[in-house]
VOKOL-275166 format. One record per residue (C-alpha): residue number from 1; x, y negated, z. Coordinates in Angstrom, 3 decimals. Example, Ala and Ser with C-alpha at 12.3 -4.5 7.8 and 13.67 -1.06 7.14 Angstrom:
VOKOL-275166
{resi: 1&x: 12.300&y: 4.500&z: 7.800}
{resi: 2&x: 13.670&y: 1.060&z: 7.140}
//
This chain:
VOKOL-275166
{resi: 1&x: 112.539&y: 75.282&z: 28.332}
{resi: 2&x: 113.945&y: 71.554&z: 27.771}
{resi: 3&x: 112.862&y: 68.240&z: 29.374}
{resi: 4&x: 110.762&y: 66.307&z: 27.001}
{resi: 5&x: 112.499&y: 63.172&z: 28.447}
{resi: 6&x: 116.115&y: 63.465&z: 28.527}
{resi: 7&x: 116.810&y: 66.970&z: 26.865}
{resi: 8&x: 118.413&y: 68.943&z: 29.973}
{resi: 9&x: 117.342&y: 72.754&z: 29.995}
{resi: 10&x: 115.086&y: 73.335&z: 33.167}
{resi: 11&x: 113.483&y: 76.619&z: 34.632}
{resi: 12&x: 110.373&y: 77.538&z: 33.306}
{resi: 13&x: 108.904&y: 77.330&z: 37.051}
{resi: 14&x: 110.053&y: 73.915&z: 37.595}
{resi: 15&x: 107.257&y: 71.111&z: 37.545}
{resi: 16&x: 109.850&y: 68.143&z: 37.168}
{resi: 17&x: 113.092&y: 67.726&z: 35.201}
{resi: 18&x: 115.790&y: 67.362&z: 38.199}
{resi: 19&x: 117.687&y: 64.895&z: 35.965}
{resi: 20&x: 115.115&y: 62.385&z: 35.393}
{resi: 21&x: 112.180&y: 63.257&z: 37.104}
{resi: 22&x: 109.981&y: 63.578&z: 34.338}
{resi: 23&x: 106.934&y: 65.897&z: 34.645}
{resi: 24&x: 107.053&y: 69.622&z: 32.742}
{resi: 25&x: 104.906&y: 69.147&z: 29.803}
{resi: 26&x: 101.746&y: 71.157&z: 29.314}
{resi: 27&x: 101.781&y: 74.941&z: 28.329}
{resi: 28&x: 101.551&y: 75.069&z: 24.551}
{resi: 29&x: 102.866&y: 72.165&z: 23.355}
{resi: 30&x: 106.297&y: 72.909&z: 21.949}
{resi: 31&x: 109.289&y: 71.883&z: 23.794}
{resi: 32&x: 111.713&y: 71.747&z: 20.848}
{resi: 33&x: 109.362&y: 69.708&z: 19.226}
{resi: 34&x: 109.087&y: 67.158&z: 21.889}
{resi: 35&x: 112.958&y: 67.267&z: 22.386}
{resi: 36&x: 113.849&y: 66.383&z: 18.835}
{resi: 37&x: 111.243&y: 63.519&z: 18.801}
{resi: 38&x: 112.573&y: 62.033&z: 22.069}
{resi: 39&x: 116.385&y: 62.421&z: 19.910}
{resi: 40&x: 114.644&y: 60.552&z: 17.002}
{resi: 41&x: 113.503&y: 57.912&z: 19.400}
{resi: 42&x: 116.846&y: 57.511&z: 21.018}
{resi: 43&x: 118.514&y: 56.981&z: 17.707}
{resi: 44&x: 115.730&y: 54.652&z: 16.710}
{resi: 45&x: 116.537&y: 52.865&z: 19.588}
{resi: 46&x: 120.200&y: 52.815&z: 19.227}
{resi: 47&x: 119.829&y: 51.808&z: 15.536}
{resi: 48&x: 117.838&y: 48.832&z: 16.968}
{resi: 49&x: 120.799&y: 47.751&z: 19.397}
{resi: 50&x: 123.082&y: 47.835&z: 16.663}
{resi: 51&x: 121.063&y: 45.652&z: 14.525}
{resi: 52&x: 120.564&y: 43.169&z: 17.361}
{resi: 53&x: 124.535&y: 43.469&z: 18.090}
{resi: 54&x: 125.348&y: 42.211&z: 14.510}
{resi: 55&x: 123.113&y: 40.267&z: 14.364}
{resi: 56&x: 124.469&y: 38.498&z: 17.904}
{resi: 57&x: 128.056&y: 38.453&z: 16.316}
{resi: 58&x: 126.742&y: 36.601&z: 13.051}
{resi: 59&x: 124.941&y: 34.157&z: 15.369}
{resi: 60&x: 127.943&y: 33.667&z: 17.310}
{resi: 61&x: 130.567&y: 33.335&z: 14.174}
{resi: 62&x: 128.102&y: 30.644&z: 12.621}
{resi: 63&x: 128.122&y: 28.347&z: 15.603}
{resi: 64&x: 131.935&y: 28.660&z: 16.260}
{resi: 65&x: 132.250&y: 27.605&z: 12.503}
{resi: 66&x: 129.890&y: 24.578&z: 13.184}
{resi: 67&x: 131.705&y: 23.788&z: 16.154}
{resi: 68&x: 135.101&y: 23.579&z: 14.384}
{resi: 69&x: 133.423&y: 21.665&z: 11.607}
{resi: 70&x: 132.418&y: 19.411&z: 14.296}
{resi: 71&x: 135.476&y: 18.966&z: 15.935}
{resi: 72&x: 137.265&y: 18.059&z: 12.806}
{resi: 73&x: 134.361&y: 15.237&z: 12.238}
{resi: 74&x: 134.707&y: 13.812&z: 15.179}
{resi: 75&x: 138.472&y: 13.822&z: 15.460}
{resi: 76&x: 139.035&y: 12.374&z: 12.124}
{resi: 77&x: 141.094&y: 15.184&z: 10.514}
{resi: 78&x: 138.348&y: 16.368&z: 8.109}
{resi: 79&x: 139.085&y: 12.802&z: 6.506}
{resi: 80&x: 142.688&y: 13.197&z: 6.600}
{resi: 81&x: 142.646&y: 16.667&z: 4.815}
{resi: 82&x: 140.137&y: 15.349&z: 2.319}
{resi: 83&x: 142.107&y: 12.490&z: 1.226}
//
């Protein structure tokens, strides 16, 4: 049997997972299906994390560009390059 939370293989007579302390599922429920469901949940969380990370990088890039433009404007270098 596998833990429905972390996927660790646990003995049949164990009530709790030794890795994450998740209570063992009730008899008659497929532990494989629950394990696969938790893998999908983990993948979804990872995908959401990657999306958030990409958004954060994009925002940081935009902020850096804005800072550079305002620095050029404040120092008058932009006018120098445009003339």
